[in-house]
Every structure is written in C-alpha cells, then in structure tokens.
ROSE-4610 file (N, C-alpha, C; in Angstrom, 1 decimal, always signed):
// ROSE-4610
residu = [M/M/M/R/R/R/Q/Q/Q/N/N/N/I/I/I/Y/Y/Y/R/R/R/A/A/A/S/S/S/L/L/L/V/V/V/A/A/A/A/A/A/H/H/H/L/L/L/W/W/W/A/A/A/A/A/A/G/G/G/F/F/F/P/P/P/T/T/T/I/I/I/C/C/C/P/P/P/H/H/H/T/T/T/N/N/N/S/S/S/A/A/A/F/F/F/M/M/M/D/D/D/G/G/G/I/I/I/A/A/A/A/A/A/D/D/D/N/N/N/V/V/V/W/W/W/L/L/L/E/E/E/G/G/G/Y/Y/Y/I/I/I/R/R/R/I/I/I/L/L/L/E/E/E/L/L/L/C/C/C/D/D/D/V/V/V/V/V/V/V/V/V/F/F/F/L/L/L/P/P/P/H/H/H/E/E/E/N/N/N/S/S/S/E/E/E/G/G/G/S/S/S/K/K/K/A/A/A/E/E/E/H/H/H/S/S/S/R/R/R/A/A/A/V/V/V/N/N/N/L/L/L/K/K/K/K/K/K/S/S/S/V/V/V/Y/Y/Y/E/E/E/M/M/M/D/D/D/S/S/S/V/V/V/D/D/D/P/P/P/E/E/E/D/D/D/I/I/I/D/D/D/K/K/K/L/L/L/I/I/I/R/R/R/H/H/H/L/L/L/D/D/D/V/V/V/V/V/V/A/A/A/H/H/H/V/V/V/L/L/L/G/G/G]
num = [1/1/1/2/2/2/3/3/3/4/4/4/5/5/5/6/6/6/7/7/7/8/8/8/9/9/9/10/10/10/11/11/11/12/12/12/13/13/13/14/14/14/15/15/15/16/16/16/17/17/17/18/18/18/19/19/19/20/20/20/21/21/21/22/22/22/23/23/23/24/24/24/25/25/25/26/26/26/27/27/27/28/28/28/29/29/29/30/30/30/31/31/31/32/32/32/33/33/33/34/34/34/35/35/35/36/36/36/37/37/37/38/38/38/39/39/39/40/40/40/41/41/41/42/42/42/43/43/43/44/44/44/45/45/45/46/46/46/47/47/47/48/48/48/49/49/49/50/50/50/51/51/51/52/52/52/53/53/53/54/54/54/55/55/55/56/56/56/57/57/57/58/58/58/59/59/59/60/60/60/61/61/61/62/62/62/63/63/63/64/64/64/65/65/65/66/66/66/67/67/67/68/68/68/69/69/69/70/70/70/71/71/71/72/72/72/73/73/73/74/74/74/75/75/75/76/76/76/77/77/77/78/78/78/79/79/79/80/80/80/81/81/81/82/82/82/83/83/83/84/84/84/85/85/85/86/86/86/87/87/87/88/88/88/89/89/89/90/90/90/91/91/91/92/92/92/93/93/93/94/94/94/95/95/95/96/96/96/97/97/97/98/98/98/99/99/99/100/100/100/101/101/101/102/102/102/103/103/103/104/104/104/105/105/105/106/106/106]
x = [-7.0/-6.4/-5.2/-4.4/-3.3/-3.8/-4.9/-5.4/-5.8/-6.4/-6.8/-5.5/-4.5/-3.3/-2.6/-2.6/-2.0/-2.8/-4.1/-4.9/-4.7/-4.7/-4.4/-3.0/-2.0/-0.7/-0.5/-1.3/-1.3/-1.8/-2.9/-3.5/-2.6/-2.1/-1.2/+0.1/+0.6/+1.8/+1.5/+0.3/-0.1/-0.3/-0.8/-1.0/+0.3/+1.2/+2.5/+3.2/+3.1/+3.8/+3.2/+1.9/+1.2/+1.5/+2.2/+2.5/+1.6/+0.8/-0.1/+0.4/+0.8/+1.3/+0.1/+0.4/-0.7/-0.3/-1.3/-1.3/-2.1/-1.5/-2.2/-2.3/-3.4/-3.5/-3.3/-3.7/-3.5/-2.1/-1.2/+0.2/+0.9/+0.4/+1.0/+0.9/-0.2/-0.4/-0.6/-0.1/-0.1/+0.5/-0.2/+0.3/+0.6/-0.1/+0.2/-1.0/-1.8/-3.0/-2.5/-3.2/-2.8/-1.8/-1.2/-0.2/-0.9/-2.0/-2.8/-4.3/-5.1/-6.6/-7.1/-8.2/-8.7/-9.1/-9.6/-9.9/-8.7/-7.5/-6.3/-6.0/-6.1/-5.9/-6.9/-8.2/-9.3/-9.1/-8.9/-8.7/-7.5/-6.4/-5.3/-5.5/-6.2/-6.5/-7.5/-8.4/-9.4/-8.6/-7.6/-6.8/-6.1/-5.6/-4.9/-5.8/-7.0/-8.0/-8.4/-8.5/-8.9/-7.9/-6.7/-5.7/-5.7/-6.5/-6.4/-7.4/-7.1/-8.0/-9.0/-8.5/-9.4/-9.2/-10.3/-10.2/-10.8/-10.0/-10.3/-10.7/-11.8/-12.2/-12.2/-11.5/-11.5/-12.8/-13.1/-14.4/-14.4/-15.6/-15.9/-15.2/-15.0/-14.4/-15.6/-15.9/-17.1/-16.8/-15.5/-15.2/-15.8/-15.9/-16.5/-15.6/-14.3/-13.3/-13.5/-13.7/-13.9/-15.2/-16.3/-17.5/-17.4/-16.7/-16.5/-15.6/-14.6/-13.8/-14.6/-15.4/-16.3/-17.3/-17.9/-18.8/-18.1/-16.9/-16.2/-15.8/-15.3/-15.0/-16.1/-17.3/-18.5/-18.9/-18.8/-19.2/-18.2/-17.0/-16.0/-16.1/-17.0/-17.1/-15.9/-15.2/-14.0/-14.4/-13.6/-13.8/-13.7/-14.7/-14.7/-14.8/-13.9/-13.9/-14.0/-15.1/-15.3/-15.0/-13.9/-13.5/-14.5/-14.7/-15.5/-14.6/-13.4/-12.4/-11.0/-10.0/-8.7/-8.0/-8.9/-8.4/-7.7/-6.8/-6.0/-6.9/-8.1/-9.0/-9.6/-9.9/-10.5/-9.4/-8.2/-7.1/-6.8/-6.9/-6.7/-7.8/-9.0/-10.2/-10.0/-9.5/-9.2/-8.2/-7.1/-6.1/-6.6/-7.5/-8.1/-9.0/-9.7/-10.5/-9.6/-8.5/-7.6/-6.9/-6.7/-6.2/-7.1/-8.4/-9.5/-9.5/-9.5/-9.6/-8.4/-7.2/-6.0/-6.0/-6.6/-6.8/-7.7/-8.8/-9.8/-9.2/-8.4/-7.9/-6.7/-6.1/-5.0/-3.7]
y = [-56.8/-55.9/-56.6/-57.3/-58.0/-59.0/-59.6/-60.6/-59.8/-58.6/-57.9/-57.4/-57.0/-56.6/-57.7/-58.9/-60.1/-60.4/-60.5/-60.8/-59.8/-58.5/-57.5/-57.7/-57.9/-58.1/-59.3/-60.4/-61.6/-61.3/-60.6/-60.3/-59.3/-58.3/-57.4/-58.1/-59.0/-59.7/-60.5/-61.2/-61.9/-61.0/-59.8/-58.9/-58.4/-58.0/-57.6/-58.7/-59.9/-61.1/-61.3/-60.9/-61.1/-59.9/-58.9/-57.8/-56.5/-56.5/-55.4/-54.5/-53.3/-52.4/-52.1/-52.2/-52.3/-51.3/-50.6/-49.8/-50.5/-50.8/-51.6/-50.7/-50.0/-49.1/-49.8/-51.1/-51.8/-51.9/-52.1/-52.2/-50.9/-49.9/-48.6/-47.9/-48.1/-47.4/-48.3/-49.6/-50.6/-50.1/-50.3/-50.0/-48.5/-47.6/-46.2/-45.5/-46.3/-45.7/-44.6/-43.4/-42.3/-41.4/-41.7/-40.8/-39.6/-39.9/-38.8/-39.1/-38.1/-38.3/-39.2/-40.0/-40.9/-40.2/-39.0/-38.3/-38.0/-37.9/-37.6/-38.8/-40.0/-41.3/-41.4/-41.2/-41.4/-40.5/-39.2/-38.2/-38.6/-39.0/-39.4/-40.6/-41.6/-42.8/-42.5/-41.6/-41.2/-40.6/-39.7/-39.1/-40.1/-41.1/-42.2/-43.0/-43.3/-44.1/-43.4/-42.1/-41.3/-41.5/-42.0/-42.2/-43.7/-44.5/-46.0/-46.3/-47.3/-47.8/-48.8/-49.6/-50.7/-50.5/-50.7/-50.7/-52.0/-52.7/-54.1/-54.0/-54.6/-54.7/-56.1/-56.3/-57.6/-58.0/-59.2/-59.6/-59.1/-58.7/-58.3/-56.9/-56.1/-54.8/-53.9/-53.6/-52.9/-51.6/-51.2/-50.0/-48.7/-47.7/-46.4/-46.0/-46.1/-45.7/-46.6/-47.8/-48.7/-48.4/-48.1/-47.7/-46.4/-45.4/-44.2/-44.4/-45.2/-45.5/-46.2/-47.1/-47.8/-46.8/-46.0/-45.0/-44.1/-43.6/-42.7/-43.4/-44.7/-45.4/-45.6/-45.9/-46.1/-44.8/-43.7/-42.4/-41.9/-42.4/-42.0/-43.0/-44.0/-45.0/-45.8/-46.1/-46.9/-48.4/-49.2/-50.6/-51.1/-51.6/-52.0/-53.5/-54.2/-55.6/-56.0/-56.7/-57.2/-58.6/-59.0/-60.4/-61.1/-62.4/-63.3/-63.8/-64.0/-64.5/-64.2/-64.6/-64.4/-65.8/-66.8/-68.1/-68.0/-68.9/-68.9/-68.9/-69.6/-69.6/-68.2/-67.5/-66.1/-65.1/-65.3/-64.4/-64.6/-65.9/-66.2/-65.5/-65.6/-65.0/-63.5/-62.9/-61.4/-61.1/-61.9/-61.7/-61.8/-62.8/-62.9/-61.7/-61.2/-59.9/-58.8/-58.7/-57.5/-57.6/-58.9/-59.1/-58.5/-58.8/-58.3/-56.7/-56.2/-54.7/-54.1/-54.7/-54.1/-54.1/-55.2/-55.3/-54.2/-54.0/-53.0/-51.6/-51.3/-50.0/-49.7/-50.8/-50.7/-50.4]
z = [+65.8/+64.9/+64.2/+64.9/+64.3/+63.2/+63.4/+62.4/+61.1/+61.2/+60.0/+59.3/+60.1/+59.4/+58.7/+59.3/+58.7/+57.4/+57.5/+56.3/+55.2/+55.5/+54.5/+53.9/+54.7/+54.2/+53.3/+53.6/+52.8/+51.4/+51.4/+50.1/+49.3/+50.0/+49.3/+48.7/+49.5/+49.0/+47.8/+47.7/+46.5/+45.3/+45.6/+44.5/+43.9/+44.8/+44.4/+43.6/+44.1/+43.4/+42.0/+41.9/+40.6/+39.7/+40.2/+39.3/+39.5/+40.5/+40.7/+41.8/+41.5/+42.6/+43.5/+44.8/+45.8/+47.0/+47.4/+48.6/+49.7/+50.8/+51.9/+53.1/+53.3/+54.4/+55.8/+55.9/+57.1/+57.6/+56.6/+57.0/+57.0/+56.2/+56.2/+57.6/+58.2/+59.5/+60.7/+60.5/+61.6/+62.9/+63.9/+65.3/+65.5/+64.7/+64.9/+65.6/+66.3/+67.0/+67.9/+67.9/+68.7/+68.1/+67.0/+66.4/+65.8/+65.2/+64.6/+64.8/+64.7/+64.9/+63.8/+64.1/+63.1/+61.8/+61.9/+60.6/+59.7/+60.3/+59.5/+58.7/+59.3/+58.6/+57.5/+57.8/+56.9/+55.7/+55.9/+54.9/+54.0/+54.6/+53.8/+52.9/+53.5/+52.7/+51.6/+51.9/+50.8/+49.7/+50.0/+48.9/+48.1/+48.8/+48.1/+47.2/+47.8/+47.1/+45.8/+45.8/+44.6/+43.4/+43.7/+42.7/+42.2/+42.8/+42.5/+41.4/+40.6/+39.6/+40.2/+41.2/+41.8/+43.3/+44.0/+45.5/+46.0/+46.8/+47.3/+48.7/+49.1/+50.5/+51.0/+52.1/+52.7/+53.3/+53.6/+54.2/+55.6/+56.0/+57.4/+57.8/+56.8/+57.0/+57.3/+58.6/+58.9/+59.7/+59.7/+60.5/+59.8/+60.5/+60.0/+58.8/+59.0/+57.9/+56.7/+56.8/+55.7/+55.0/+55.7/+55.1/+54.4/+54.9/+54.2/+52.9/+53.0/+51.8/+50.8/+51.2/+50.2/+49.5/+50.3/+49.8/+48.8/+49.1/+48.3/+47.0/+47.1/+45.9/+44.9/+45.5/+44.7/+44.0/+44.8/+44.3/+43.1/+43.2/+42.2/+41.0/+41.1/+40.1/+39.9/+41.0/+41.0/+40.8/+40.3/+40.3/+41.8/+42.4/+43.8/+43.8/+44.5/+44.6/+46.1/+46.4/+47.8/+47.9/+48.7/+48.8/+49.7/+49.4/+50.2/+51.4/+51.1/+52.1/+51.7/+52.4/+52.0/+51.7/+51.5/+51.1/+49.7/+49.5/+48.2/+47.0/+47.0/+45.8/+45.6/+46.7/+46.5/+46.1/+46.6/+46.2/+44.7/+44.2/+42.8/+42.0/+42.5/+41.8/+41.7/+42.8/+42.7/+41.7/+41.6/+40.6/+39.2/+39.0/+37.6/+37.3/+38.3/+38.1/+37.8/+38.5/+38.2/+36.8/+36.4/+35.0/+34.0/+34.2/+33.3/+33.3/+34.5/+34.7/+34.0/+34.3/+33.7/+32.1/+31.6/+30.1/+29.6/+30.3/+29.9/+30.0/+31.1/+31.3/+30.3/+29.8/+28.9/+29.6]
C-alpha cells in the first residue's frame, strides 16, 4: 500500500509542478482504513471524478475501486490516461498529453 501511495504522490507532484491541478485519492485517504466503509470512499471519489477533465490511472491499479472509477470515467466520456509506468519518461509523456487536452478544452 505504501508503494502505491508513494507512486501516486510522485505523479501528482509532477503534475502540480507542471501547472495541472491534481486530486490524488491515494494521498487524500492514505492510512485511513477503517475510518469509513469502502463504499463511502468509492462513492466520494466517483463524485470527484465526475468533475475532472482527465482521469489518470497508474500501472497495475486493479482494485475493485479502481475498476469502478475507470468504468465510470469511460461511461462519462472522460479523457482516460493509463500510465505504463511512473518512470520520468512516462510522467513526461503524461504531461505532454495533458498539454494537448488542455489546449483542446481551452
């Protein structure tokens, strides 16, 4: 779990540094297991996702929550970006993609 939180925070930090406001569910609810039922977290993150222009998925995100978020993003026709890794080259590739999306959305 700590590894996933670290990877997500690394990507989020790079996105913020590149000027892209970012919501990072991994860090928002880190270490809060048991505070609320799993469905509370999922429903909350789905509501946040509905407000996003782009939804980024890290590699190997296979949790039930991640699958539900991915499905909802696709159903809402959100721009979905699935990362191959969190290596610097792939983070740069994500940032270039977001530059294009931002240009298109105006």
